[in-house]
KOLLUM-950557 format. One record per residue (C-alpha): residue in one letter; x, y, z. Coordinates in steps of 0.05 Angstrom, whole numbers, padded with zeros to 5 digits, always signed. Each point is the difference from the previous one (the first is absolute). Layout:
% KOLLUM-950557
aXYZ
...
% end
This chain:
% KOLLUM-950557
m-01093-00285-00270
r+00009-00006+00078
t+00081-00011-00016
a+00014+00057-00037
a-00031+00046+00046
l+00041-00032+00051
f+00055+00013-00035
l-00013+00073-00015
m-00013+00012+00081
v+00070-00030+00008
a+00027+00041-00049
l-00032+00066+00026
f+00029-00018+00073
s+00068-00014-00018
g-00010+00064-00045
l-00019+00035+00064
i+00052-00026+00039
s+00055+00017-00046
g-00022+00070-00007
r-00004+00013+00081
v+00075-00036+00001
t+00027+00044-00058
a-00035+00059+00028
q+00034-00017+00071
v+00067-00012-00023
n-00001+00064-00039
s-00013+00032+00065
i+00068-00031+00031
t+00064+00037+00009
p+00061-00044-00017
d+00064+00008+00058
h-00057+00024+00048
v-00008-00011+00073
y-00074+00002+00016
y+00001-00014+00077
n+00047+00039+00054
n+00018-00058+00038
i+00036-00032-00055
k+00078+00018-00005
s+00061-00012-00027
v-00032-00042-00073
k+00058-00030-00038
f-00010-00030-00058
n+00061-00028-00045
q+00042-00053-00023
a+00019-00056+00055
g+00060+00023+00029
d+00010+00062-00037
p-00043+00060+00040
l+00021+00050-00050
s-00026-00029-00062
m-00062+00000-00035
p-00050-00052+00016
m+00008-00032-00076
y+00006-00077-00017
t-00001-00036-00062
i-00044-00058-00021
g+00039-00066+00005
g+00063+00029+00035
g-00016-00021+00063
e+00005+00056+00041
k-00039+00028+00067
l-00025+00065+00015
e+00002+00022+00075
l-00062+00038+00035
s+00008+00024+00062
f-00038+00049+00054
d-00009+00019+00064
d-00074+00012+00035
m+00009+00045+00063
d-00063-00020+00028
n+00040-00066+00033
d-00053-00054-00007
v-00012-00045-00055
k-00046+00012-00059
n-00022-00040-00064
y+00039+00032-00060
y-00015-00026-00063
y+00033+00021-00071
s-00022+00001-00073
f+00024+00015-00071
i-00028+00038-00054
l+00029+00010-00065
c+00010+00070-00031
n+00025+00029-00063
a+00061+00042-00013
d-00037+00070+00029
w-00032-00039+00067
t-00068-00008-00025
p-00031-00072+00010
a+00013-00046-00065
q-00066-00031-00029
v+00018-00067+00016
n-00032-00055+00040
q+00038-00019+00058
f-00004-00068-00013
d+00048+00016-00063
y+00057+00026+00043
m-00002-00025+00070
r+00007-00080+00018
g-00024-00021+00067
f-00048+00036+00060
s-00019+00071-00022
e+00026+00019+00071
t+00044-00024+00046
r+00006+00019+00075
i+00064+00011+00028
l+00015-00041+00058
d+00074+00018+00019
y-00005+00047+00056
r+00039+00014+00063
l-00017+00047+00057
s+00061+00046+00018
s+00050-00002+00048
v+00056+00040+00041
s-00023+00064-00033
l-00032+00055+00036
q-00059+00004-00048
r-00041-00061-00013
y-00029-00023-00068
t-00013-00059-00034
h+00053-00018-00063
y-00035-00042-00056
s+00039-00025-00059
v-00015-00041-00064
q+00045-00028-00053
l-00036+00012-00075
p-00019-00031-00041
g-00029-00057+00041
t-00017-00067-00021
n-00075+00000+00010
s-00002+00067-00039
y+00045+00032-00059
p+00001+00034-00061
v+00011-00023-00073
k-00005+00047-00040
s+00052+00063-00001
g-00023+00071+00011
n-00008+00053+00060
y-00038-00031+00055
l-00036+00039+00055
l+00014-00034+00064
k-00058+00015+00051
v+00006-00024+00078
y-00069+00009+00039
l-00033-00024+00063
d-00039-00069+00015
s-00006-00022-00076
d-00048+00071-00011
t+00038+00039-00053
s-00033+00067+00028
q+00040-00003+00055
l+00063+00016-00045
a+00060+00012+00050
f+00057+00019-00063
t+00011-00011-00068
r+00065-00017-00036
r+00032-00005-00069
m+00024-00060-00020
f+00036-00025-00071
v+00001-00060-00037
v+00044-00005-00064
e+00004-00056-00050
n+00059+00019-00044
k-00021-00001-00078
a+00038+00063-00013
g+00068+00033+00007
l+00018+00062+00030
a+00069+00040-00003
g+00016+00068+00023
y+00051+00054+00028
i-00009+00063+00033
q+00031+00077-00029
q-00003+00071+00009
p-00055+00032-00034
i+00032+00047-00060
t-00052+00054+00010
p+00044+00052+00041
k-00058+00022+00046
l-00001-00073+00030
f+00064-00029-00013
r+00025+00018+00067
t-00065-00018+00038
h-00029-00056-00037
q+00014-00075-00022
k-00024-00032-00068
i-00017-00066-00004
n+00022-00043-00063
f-00037-00060-00017
e-00011-00051-00046
v-00049-00058-00013
n+00012-00070-00036
t-00063-00033-00016
g+00018-00063-00006
s-00056-00050-00013
l-00055+00049+00015
n-00057+00011-00053
i+00005+00074-00010
q-00035+00029-00055
n-00011+00068+00037
p+00058+00016+00047
f-00035+00065+00016
d-00068-00028+00025
q+00030-00069+00023
l+00066+00025+00039
k-00005+00038+00057
v+00057+00029+00045
v+00007+00024+00065
i+00072+00026+00033
l-00007+00009+00081
q+00055+00042+00037
n+00016-00039+00060
y-00062-00041+00001
r-00045+00068+00000
w-00061-00009-00037
d-00021+00079+00019
n+00050+00019-00055
a-00004-00049-00044
i+00015+00002-00076
t-00051-00031-00047
n-00037+00016-00064
l+00069-00010-00034
k+00002-00014-00078
p+00054-00029-00045
q+00050+00042-00038
f+00037-00052-00040
i-00037-00068-00025
n+00052-00053-00039
g-00022-00069+00003
n-00002-00029+00074
v+00028+00060+00022
i-00037+00061+00027
k+00042+00056+00026
y-00035+00051+00051
n+00051+00056-00009
a-00034+00069-00017
e+00044+00059+00026
q-00061+00028+00042
d-00027-00070+00020
c+00023-00039+00067
i+00037+00060+00036
m-00013+00007+00080
p+00031+00054+00049
a+00054-00040+00030
g-00020+00023+00073
k+00059-00012+00058
e+00011-00059+00033
y-00038-00008+00063
r-00002+00020+00064
w+00008-00049+00051
i-00003-00020+00079
d+00023-00056+00041
l-00055-00032+00044
r+00030-00069+00012
s+00007+00015+00073
f-00038+00042+00044
r+00047+00000+00053
l+00065+00015-00023
q+00013+00068-00035
t-00002-00016-00080
e+00014+00031-00064
r-00046+00066+00001
v-00031-00005+00059
q+00002+00064+00047
r-00033-00030+00059
s-00047-00044+00030
e-00049+00006+00051
y-00021-00065+00040
k-00072-00005+00029
r-00031-00051+00042
n-00043-00027-00060
s+00035+00034-00064
t+00065+00028-00031
d+00011+00061-00031
v+00057+00005-00046
f+00013+00074-00028
a+00040+00000-00070
v+00053+00049-00018
m-00029+00064-00034
d+00006-00012-00069
y+00008+00069-00049
e-00007+00014-00071
r+00046-00020-00047
a-00034+00020-00073
d+00056+00050-00008
k+00064-00041+00036
v+00050-00036-00030
y-00017-00068-00019
q+00029-00050+00042
f-00003-00086-00011
i-00030-00032+00055
k-00004-00077+00001
d-00076-00006+00008
v-00054-00053-00008
n-00046+00042-00052
g-00052+00022+00042
r-00012-00071+00035
y+00006-00026+00063
y+00015-00064+00044
l-00014-00030+00068
a+00061-00015+00048
t+00032+00010+00062
l+00063+00012+00024
d-00009-00044+00068
d-00009-00066-00036
y-00076-00010+00007
n-00039-00026-00051
p-00031+00067-00029
n-00065-00034-00028
f-00031-00012+00070
e+00058+00037+00054
g+00006+00065-00041
d-00027+00052+00040
y-00041+00062-00023
a+00015+00071+00016
a-00034+00072-00023
v+00064+00029-00045
h-00014+00068-00001
f+00028+00045-00065
s+00018+00073-00011
f+00019+00030-00059
a+00031+00078+00010
s-00031+00053-00037
p+00004+00071+00011
e-00067+00012-00018
p-00059-00045-00025
y-00006-00012-00085
a-00051+00039-00012
g-00053-00038-00034
y+00025-00068+00013
d-00006-00064+00045
m+00056-00037+00018
y+00010-00066+00010
i+00050-00058+00023
y-00002-00055-00056
g+00030-00071-00018
e-00027-00069+00012
l-00004+00008+00072
t-00064+00055-00018
n-00026-00059-00059
y+00031+00063-00046
e-00069+00034+00025
c-00018+00071+00011
n-00051+00012+00055
d-00016+00021+00069
k+00052-00055+00036
n+00051+00018-00034
k-00013+00076-00011
l+00054+00055+00035
t-00021+00059+00045
y+00031+00058-00001
n+00031+00026+00076
g+00005+00074-00010
a+00047-00002+00073
s+00044-00059-00020
r-00003+00034-00073
a-00003-00068-00030
y-00059-00050-00033
e-00009-00056+00053
g-00035-00079+00000
t+00006-00064+00036
l-00005-00069-00032
f-00013-00059+00043
l+00057-00044-00025
k+00031-00074+00017
q+00069-00008+00006
g+00036-00006-00064
y+00043+00046-00050
y-00046+00053-00037
n+00015+00046-00059
y-00041+00056-00019
i-00009+00066-00032
y-00039+00067+00010
g-00045+00030-00053
t-00052+00047-00017
v-00075+00000-00028
d-00025+00067-00030
k-00065+00012+00033
t-00018+00050-00046
k-00002-00050-00067
p-00055-00055+00003
n+00033-00067-00011
a+00066+00028+00021
k+00055-00060+00004
f+00052-00009+00053
s+00067+00046-00022
t+00063-00002+00039
e+00026+00057-00052
l+00005+00053+00064
t+00022-00050+00055
e+00043-00050-00026
g+00022+00027-00072
d+00024-00047-00059
y+00060-00018-00019
w+00020-00039-00068
e+00051-00047+00038
t-00044-00020+00054
e-00006-00080+00006
n-00069-00037-00017
n-00029-00050-00022
y-00051-00008-00065
t-00041-00063-00007
i-00031-00007-00067
l-00060-00031-00008
l-00032-00035-00062
y-00063-00013-00020
y-00033-00042-00062
r-00073-00010-00011
a-00016-00062-00048
l-00040+00011-00064
g-00068-00004+00036
g+00025-00007+00068
r-00035+00036+00063
s+00059+00011+00044
d+00066+00030-00001
e+00054-00055+00004
l+00072+00022+00035
v+00047-00034-00048
s+00065+00029+00026
s+00035+00047+00045
i+00064+00028+00010
t+00040+00053+00058
l+00049+00036-00021
n+00045+00047+00048
s+00019+00066-00017
i+00068-00013+00016
l+00013-00064-00015
n-00035+00001-00068
r+00025+00064-00017
k+00027+00016-00070
% end
């Protein structure tokens, strides 16, 4: 009796803790920075700052995580992982079933800035570590927090662990629909299920399509059109169609001393630097022009042979977007990886009637940045970020489309990431 009562108490306590953890995870926003002193968060494959943080089980790849703490002191930052489903809800799986080693790890590699006017502490770590690593494929939420206390959450990032159990192939084409023919791009692809045990592909398979690694406009909830043995095709005419946008705008901030590309002027103060970007203009109705871009990403770099990680400097970068009058009923934002692909007060632009332009300021480290301008309709609840009024769409635009294939086994408790492929709208165009 005493043993049974003890077991019941442990079960209830474990359930209570599990419920608290699940509720806490559900309130966490992926790819979000919670502390204002955290800047320049980069999470990517080792050696490629423009890549997704994805690695293959058994593949031997490494991921790099780095960030700056503008408080210029030494803190105890820890990280941990949470397994999530395809829709980024927490998977109902015990951590012991998807992780090996320690449940959390301290970030030990840090360096105080030198040379730069702005003082900060640069932290970095390679993942997965030998003392903590995932063993199950799927979506993972990386959490970085202070003093081993998850309530002091500094920032989060998405991470992808793939175990190749299926195949993906596809191409990009113009839509047939006349209204979308000149402004959109259509993604056609098929899945080879290989050895997967699929009884019901409509329920067991989930597909997500990302344009230039963005999640705010991801295509989800796709259903197969044709099933022929192990081959499943997703080529319905109205599916997998996305506005093509235009090439991203750019600014070269690799030097604050030289007049770099798209910098109008710089102002140097005793303890800070202000950089004024060349004014941007609306191009929704302008002729398409191909520009080599990095599809909305950025990378840290300098022209002065300094190490950008701990010797790169920061500046207040002032952007402006010319407009004869404000867009009635809309808020305007500057957007890209430099703003975490979010719309908030930090990257919201303010209309200046005197200069007849929207203006805003971002605190950025030396590097090369892509960005675009867009609007959010204030009159509609839950309206999404749109570039229709500011940038326009043209079907020839160069874009990367990443297809993520998720599979849930019969009786499985999480969505496994079993294949991925990235298609380029020019290189993989039909």
